[in-house]
C-alpha positions in Angstrom: 65.2 103.5 49.6 63.8 106.4 47.5 60.6 105.8 45.4 59.2 107.7 42.5 55.8 109.1 42.3 53.7 111.5 40.3 52.6 114.9 41.6 50.8 117.9 40.4 51.7 121.6 40.7 49.5 124.6 40.7 50.5 127.9 39.0 52.1 129.1 42.3 54.4 126.0 42.3 52.6 124.2 45.3 52.6 120.5 45.1 49.4 118.3 45.1 48.8 114.5 45.0 45.9 114.8 42.4 45.3 117.0 39.4 41.9 118.0 41.0 43.6 119.4 44.0 46.0 121.5 42.0 43.1 123.0 39.8 41.0 123.6 42.9 44.0 125.6 44.2 44.3 127.7 41.0 40.6 128.3 41.0 40.7 129.5 44.4 43.5 131.8 43.7 41.6 133.3 40.8 38.6 133.7 42.9 40.7 135.6 45.6 39.5 136.3 49.0 35.7 135.9 49.5 34.2 136.6 52.8 35.4 138.5 55.7 37.1 135.8 57.8 38.1 132.5 56.3 37.8 132.8 52.5 34.9 130.8 50.8 37.0 130.5 47.6 38.4 127.1 48.2 34.7 125.8 48.6 33.6 127.6 45.6 36.5 126.3 43.6 35.5 122.8 44.7 32.0 123.3 43.6 33.1 124.8 40.2 35.2 121.8 39.3 32.5 119.5 40.4 29.8 121.3 38.4 32.1 121.8 35.5 30.1 120.2 32.7 26.9 122.2 33.9 28.9 125.6 33.9 30.4 125.0 30.6 26.9 124.5 29.3 25.6 127.4 30.8 28.4 129.5 29.2 27.8 127.9 25.7 24.1 128.9 26.1 25.2 132.4 27.1 27.6 132.7 24.2 24.8 131.7 21.8 22.5 134.1 23.3 25.3 136.9 22.9 25.9 136.1 19.4 22.0 136.1 18.6 21.9 139.5 20.2 24.8 140.9 18.3 23.4 139.7 15.1 19.9 141.3 15.8 21.6 144.6 16.8 23.2 144.5 13.6 20.0 144.4 11.5 19.0 147.9 10.2 15.3 147.3 10.9 15.5 146.1 14.4 13.9 149.2 16.0 10.1 150.0 15.7 9.5 153.6 16.1 6.4 154.5 18.4 4.0 157.2 17.4 4.1 160.2 19.3 
């Protein structure tokens, strides 16, 4: 008898049993081939997903620094001329 189940698909249409597996597959595809023989991308994708909150925090801090650097560059007196 047939049974009903839930599955998840990555962007290429491959079936996975869990959303984590599908997301790891998509991340690995985005990373592409890393390394000369067997790609390191699947392992890196696994680490990225597991460390997601730390990575998101890092990017939030980076965005804040970039915004601050951009506003500093927009100030007219942000450069001090050295005497020759």
